[in-house]
Steps between C-alpha positions, in 0.01 A plus 500: 500500500276193483314335777155434631327613812567243779239319697423615853663181629846560351753525784808588301401813315750660274532853626612806311547837670474855369639765734421861419798727588475782249357774727668827571424513872413864466350538847826369638694769317555288190647193677488142372264315732638159398834603655363603835647253746447342839757303699750542213266354231325702233130450431618356168703239688213423740266436210756291320565288803125444550431395143815278468344244734227436247750416225360752248530401134542868421546818700476834314575832653381813309717799556455857385584793717830429683560212252878498520511492880242220525643300211846517656359358823322221311825409314672455834215295638482274196848370560378306801136423401385155397220664302638826362294812443454623146508874440256670266538878479196716435621785277200713584440457874330841512205333339432330837467156643265363233772538239739297715240229559428464131870493413566236767220276375620532142854399615403163652672218317469183702225249569319574822174422679462814712644846493565707812481871425671682786604855601856583605393714800324247723749424776268261694419272209702176514476130443207475746287733290591333175403164645172644622418608140595156365285322759204716402570422129469129580143574629383689197178407323438456128561820309702666781842587358627778731560514873464853642583557864247715685563649840216683674345582161829622352660342194849374571808373326661269376227358269511151355396440138450165324677441169163524328432840656835630378420372150164677509660828607765480229240420236359853538729780384579745778318295765663474848428295807304754699265586213453137424398426862259798494327368185505131587372475860391141444867394449616657825502305826531736793723367777367666816779517755597694809865495394593868476816426306294493180400867533821642648728691264754784518399837359616754760786566741261399782456160334878456503507556871196282561663199329841572653660549157805697394578683182748358257833685491603581143 
């Protein structure tokens, strides 16, 4: 994994994506959120469709709880994807999201300029939101390596990290993205937006109804 941080004027950024799909979905009765679906497409498919348009150089999905179900779905999807998704399984998902983030970062193998770190339970995040982050990245000032969406004072997702920021995180054993942002405020560029998609996720049965989703049939 060798590259350098791009200039703010680069228009063809090499994008890598890290999708976190290792959660148990305990508040949904232990249901894989990535396999919730709308209009016949799972959230996994919706994210994949959104990121494909940016020709990602690498797309990693970290699985954990419900690994076999999600990995089976990815295997089916990969047969028709121009940019296939690579599966990395977290053997200790009970250790929480930070363990999946660290594992995902350590698994990156290709050259990239920016890394999109995304959650698998954000049904309203699509190509428009990814482009919004990339547009903000192009405006960043010297020293700013991370684009963090902020909606009405709330931190959102996905978050965009420069290659250099990823290197800095990996250089510190046990460090993960959230802790890095909390200790390196000067490297974070807040993207203030009214787009609620960045702060909408699915945690409860009420959220499923709100986003007009359906449960995956096993």
